[in-house]
C-alpha positions as CSV (number, residue, x, y, z in Angstrom):
1,M,17.2,35.7,-1.5
2,N,13.5,35.8,-1.5
3,E,11.3,33.4,0.3
4,E,9.5,31.8,-2.7
5,L,12.8,31.3,-4.5
6,E,14.3,29.4,-1.5
7,F,10.9,27.1,-1.3
8,L,11.5,26.4,-5.1
9,L,15.0,25.3,-4.7
10,D,14.3,23.2,-1.7
11,A,11.5,21.6,-3.5
12,A,13.6,20.8,-6.5
13,K,16.0,19.3,-4.7
14,E,13.7,17.4,-2.4
15,D,12.0,16.0,-5.8
16,M,15.2,14.9,-7.3
17,Q,16.1,12.9,-3.9
18,H,12.8,11.1,-4.5
19,S,13.8,10.2,-7.9
20,V,16.9,8.5,-6.4
21,D,14.8,7.0,-3.5
22,H,12.6,5.4,-6.3
23,L,15.7,4.2,-8.1
24,I,16.8,2.4,-5.0
25,T,13.4,1.0,-4.4
26,E,13.3,-0.4,-8.0
27,F,16.9,-1.9,-7.5
28,S,15.7,-3.8,-4.6
29,H,13.2,-5.5,-6.9
30,I,15.9,-6.6,-9.5
31,R,17.6,-9.6,-8.0
32,A,21.2,-10.3,-8.0
33,G,21.5,-14.3,-7.7
34,K,21.2,-14.1,-4.1
35,A,17.8,-15.1,-2.1
36,S,16.1,-12.4,-0.6
37,P,12.6,-11.7,1.1
38,Q,12.4,-8.5,-0.9
39,M,12.3,-10.6,-4.2
40,L,8.6,-11.6,-3.1
41,K,7.5,-8.0,-2.1
42,S,5.4,-7.4,-4.9
43,V,3.6,-10.6,-4.8
44,M,-0.2,-10.2,-4.1
45,V,-2.1,-13.4,-2.5
46,D,-5.9,-13.9,-3.1
47,Y,-6.7,-13.7,0.8
48,Y,-10.4,-14.8,1.2
49,G,-11.4,-12.8,-2.1
50,S,-9.0,-9.8,-1.6
51,M,-5.7,-9.2,-3.0
52,T,-3.1,-8.9,0.1
53,P,0.4,-8.5,0.1
54,L,2.3,-11.9,0.6
55,G,4.0,-10.3,3.8
56,Q,0.5,-9.8,5.7
57,V,-0.5,-13.7,5.0
58,A,3.3,-15.3,5.6
59,N,6.5,-15.2,6.7
60,V,9.3,-15.1,4.6
61,N,12.6,-16.2,5.4
62,T,16.0,-17.1,3.7
63,P,17.9,-20.0,5.4
64,D,20.5,-19.9,2.7
65,A,21.7,-18.0,0.0
66,Q,19.6,-20.2,-2.7
67,T,16.5,-20.8,-0.7
68,L,13.1,-18.9,0.2
69,Y,11.1,-20.2,2.7
70,V,7.6,-19.0,2.9
71,Q,5.5,-19.9,6.2
72,P,1.9,-19.4,5.7
73,W,-0.1,-18.1,9.0
74,E,-3.0,-20.4,7.8
75,K,-2.1,-23.8,6.2
76,T,-4.9,-23.5,4.1
77,M,-3.3,-20.8,2.1
78,L,-0.4,-22.8,0.7
79,G,-2.2,-23.2,-2.7
80,A,-3.3,-19.5,-2.9
81,I,0.5,-18.6,-1.9
82,E,2.0,-20.9,-4.6
83,K,-0.3,-19.6,-7.4
84,A,0.3,-16.1,-6.4
85,I,4.2,-16.4,-6.9
86,M,3.7,-18.3,-10.0
87,D,1.3,-15.6,-11.3
88,A,3.8,-12.7,-10.2
89,N,5.9,-14.1,-13.1
90,L,9.1,-13.7,-11.2
91,G,10.8,-17.0,-12.7
92,F,10.5,-19.0,-9.4
93,N,9.2,-22.5,-9.2
94,P,7.5,-22.7,-5.7
95,M,7.0,-26.1,-4.2
96,N,5.2,-26.9,-1.3
97,N,5.9,-29.8,1.7
98,G,2.5,-29.3,3.3
99,E,3.7,-26.8,5.9
100,N,6.1,-24.2,4.0
101,V,6.2,-22.9,0.3
102,I,9.8,-23.4,-0.7
103,I,11.7,-21.3,-3.5
104,N,15.1,-22.5,-4.9
105,V,16.6,-19.3,-6.2
106,P,18.4,-20.7,-9.6
107,V,22.0,-19.6,-10.3
108,L,21.6,-16.8,-12.9
109,T,23.0,-17.6,-16.1
110,E,25.1,-15.0,-18.1
111,E,22.3,-14.2,-20.6
112,R,19.8,-13.5,-17.5
113,R,22.5,-11.2,-15.9
114,M,22.6,-9.3,-19.1
115,E,18.8,-9.0,-19.2
116,L,19.0,-7.5,-15.6
117,V,21.6,-5.1,-16.1
118,K,19.5,-4.0,-19.2
119,K,16.5,-3.8,-16.9
120,A,18.6,-1.7,-14.1
121,K,19.8,0.5,-17.1
122,S,16.1,1.2,-17.9
123,E,15.2,2.1,-14.3
124,V,18.3,4.2,-14.3
125,E,17.3,6.3,-17.4
126,T,14.1,6.6,-15.9
127,A,15.5,8.3,-12.9
128,K,17.4,10.6,-14.8
129,V,14.5,11.7,-16.8
130,G,12.7,12.4,-13.5
131,V,15.7,14.5,-12.2
132,R,15.7,16.4,-15.7
133,N,11.9,17.0,-15.5
134,H,12.4,18.5,-11.9
135,R,14.9,20.6,-13.1
136,K,12.7,21.9,-15.9
137,E,10.0,22.4,-13.5
138,A,12.3,24.3,-11.1
139,N,13.8,26.6,-13.9
140,D,10.2,27.2,-15.3
141,G,9.1,28.4,-11.7
142,I,11.9,30.5,-11.4
143,K,11.2,32.3,-14.6
144,K,7.8,33.0,-13.3
145,L,8.9,34.5,-10.4
146,E,9.6,38.4,-10.7
147,V,13.3,38.5,-9.4
148,S,16.6,40.1,-11.0
149,E,18.3,38.6,-13.9
150,D,21.4,38.1,-11.6
151,L,19.0,36.1,-9.1
152,T,17.6,33.9,-11.8
153,K,20.7,33.1,-13.2
154,N,22.2,32.3,-9.9
155,S,19.2,29.9,-8.8
156,E,19.2,28.3,-12.4
157,D,23.0,27.5,-11.7
158,T,22.3,25.8,-8.4
159,I,19.4,23.6,-10.2
160,Q,21.9,22.4,-12.4
161,E,24.5,21.8,-9.6
162,F,21.8,19.8,-7.9
163,T,21.0,18.0,-11.3
164,N,24.6,17.1,-11.7
165,K,24.9,15.8,-8.2
166,Y,21.8,13.6,-8.5
167,T,22.7,12.3,-11.8
168,K,26.0,11.3,-10.4
169,I,24.4,9.6,-7.5
170,I,22.1,7.7,-9.7
171,D,25.2,6.5,-12.1
172,E,27.3,5.5,-8.8
173,L,24.3,3.5,-7.7
174,F,24.2,1.7,-11.1
175,S,27.6,1.0,-11.1
176,V,27.4,-0.7,-7.8
177,K,24.2,-2.6,-8.8
178,E,25.7,-3.7,-12.1
179,A,28.9,-5.3,-10.2
180,E,26.4,-6.9,-7.8
181,I,24.5,-8.4,-10.7
182,M,27.4,-9.5,-12.7
183,K,29.2,-11.0,-9.8
184,V,29.2,-15.0,-10.0
């Protein structure tokens, strides 16, 4: 098989893996009722005029399954951290005790669980579209290479096998996440 074709197949496989990795990252932002420091990963705090990730101005801990403790490195940041958590619109109601910001993670209602499953399903569709787009790009690249018809067909079959493999992985990830969200 020629080198360019080999490179194209490897690139397609790598791109499809990136779609799966992105889905895993997005799933980590969808909470399933149990407190996790990941829940606050997207929070940006106004740190002396510059927007800074929460993890760079405070320590985030989970003493139990329903509570998040945010311990700022500077006590003067308590108000800014509280405001940033509220502004992030994560559905949390932060409170501070003068030293820490405490967040009680509410137990998910059935309705909220269904919303989270819908959000997860939306992320799955985005990932699948990404995989299909990578398949199309790879197939277009194969057609641009001037190789034999048999080699073209075999390469397109290989790309389809990659597509099927990564689509199956995405579906399995969704099944696991859906079960995690729906578990009471």
